[in-house]
C-alpha positions in Angstrom: 15.7 -13.5 -12.9 12.7 -13.7 -11.4 9.3 -12.9 -12.8 5.6 -12.3 -11.4 3.5 -12.1 -14.5 0.1 -10.7 -13.7 -3.3 -10.9 -16.1 -3.6 -6.7 -17.3 -2.3 -3.7 -17.0 -4.1 -2.4 -14.1 -3.0 -5.0 -12.2 0.7 -4.1 -12.7 0.1 -0.5 -11.9 -1.8 -1.3 -8.6 1.6 -3.7 -7.6 4.4 -1.3 -9.0 2.7 1.8 -7.6 1.4 1.1 -4.2 1.2 -2.9 -3.1 5.1 -3.6 -3.4 5.2 -0.6 -0.7 2.4 -1.7 1.3 4.5 -4.9 1.6 7.9 -3.9 2.0 7.0 -0.7 4.1 3.6 -0.3 5.1 0.7 -2.2 5.9 2.7 -5.9 6.0 6.3 -4.0 6.6 6.5 -6.0 10.3 4.8 -9.3 9.0 6.8 -12.6 9.6 9.3 -13.7 8.2 11.0 -10.2 8.4 12.3 -10.6 4.9 9.0 -11.4 3.4 8.8 -8.6 1.2 12.3 -9.3 -0.7 11.2 -12.0 -2.8 8.0 -9.7 -4.3 10.0 -6.4 -4.5 13.0 -8.1 -6.5 11.2 -9.7 -9.4 10.4 -8.1 -12.2 6.2 -8.0 -13.0 5.2 -8.5 -16.6 1.8 -8.5 -18.2 1.1 -12.2 -19.4 -3.1 -13.1 -19.0 -2.5 -16.3 -20.6 0.3 -17.5 -18.3 -0.3 -15.8 -14.6 1.3 -16.4 -11.5 5.3 -16.6 -10.2 8.3 -18.3 -10.4 10.2 -18.1 -7.8 9.4 -19.0 -4.0 8.2 -16.7 -1.6 7.6 -18.0 2.3 4.8 -15.1 2.6 2.1 -14.7 -0.3 -1.3 -14.5 1.8 -1.3 -10.7 1.8 -5.0 -9.2 1.9 -4.9 -7.0 -1.3 -8.5 -6.3 -0.5 -8.5 -5.4 3.1 -11.1 -2.2 4.3 -8.4 -0.6 5.7 -6.1 -0.9 3.5 -8.3 0.5 0.8 -9.9 3.1 3.3 -6.2 4.9 3.1 -4.8 4.4 -0.2 -7.7 3.4 -2.7 -7.9 6.8 -3.5 -4.5 6.8 -4.9 -4.6 3.4 -6.2 -7.2 4.4 -7.8 -5.9 7.5 -9.7 -2.5 5.7 -10.2 -4.7 3.2 -12.6 -7.0 5.8 -14.1 -3.8 8.2 -15.4 -3.1 5.3 -18.2 -6.5 2.8 -18.2 -8.9 4.3 -19.5 -12.8 4.3 -17.7 -11.4 2.5 -14.5 -13.4 2.6 -11.7 -13.4 1.5 -8.1 -15.5 -2.1 -8.8 -13.0 -2.8 -11.3 -9.9 -2.2 -9.1 -11.5 -4.2 -6.2 -12.1 -7.3 -8.8 -8.2 -7.0 -10.0 -7.1 -6.9 -6.4 -9.1 -9.9 -5.5 -7.4 -11.7 -9.0 -3.6 -10.7 -7.6 -4.7 -12.3 -4.2 -5.3 -15.8 -6.2 -2.0 -14.5 -9.0 0.2 -14.2 -5.9 -0.1 -17.6 -5.0 0.1 -19.0 -8.3 3.1 -20.5 -9.9 3.8 -19.7 -13.4 4.7 -22.7 -15.7 
């Protein structure tokens, strides 16, 4: 089993409910290599704030999760998904979490 550990529940929700779909079938569906999405979509996402990152190889890990174009289209939906589970969550926190996720996608888990 491969895992991707994120820092908090909001990041897990953002990945599971929106970003993995954007990586596989949305914003980055035609990115190279064509199978770039497979390791991300096959990973189990866990919350482990002490040891974030991945334990698998991915040929692509440079997704711009804070793209204005992307957030203009799906940002409200993403925010609502997190707000349903995380009290007091706002757009500013969401953008900060997405910036952090960009770094987490590149990090290796010990």
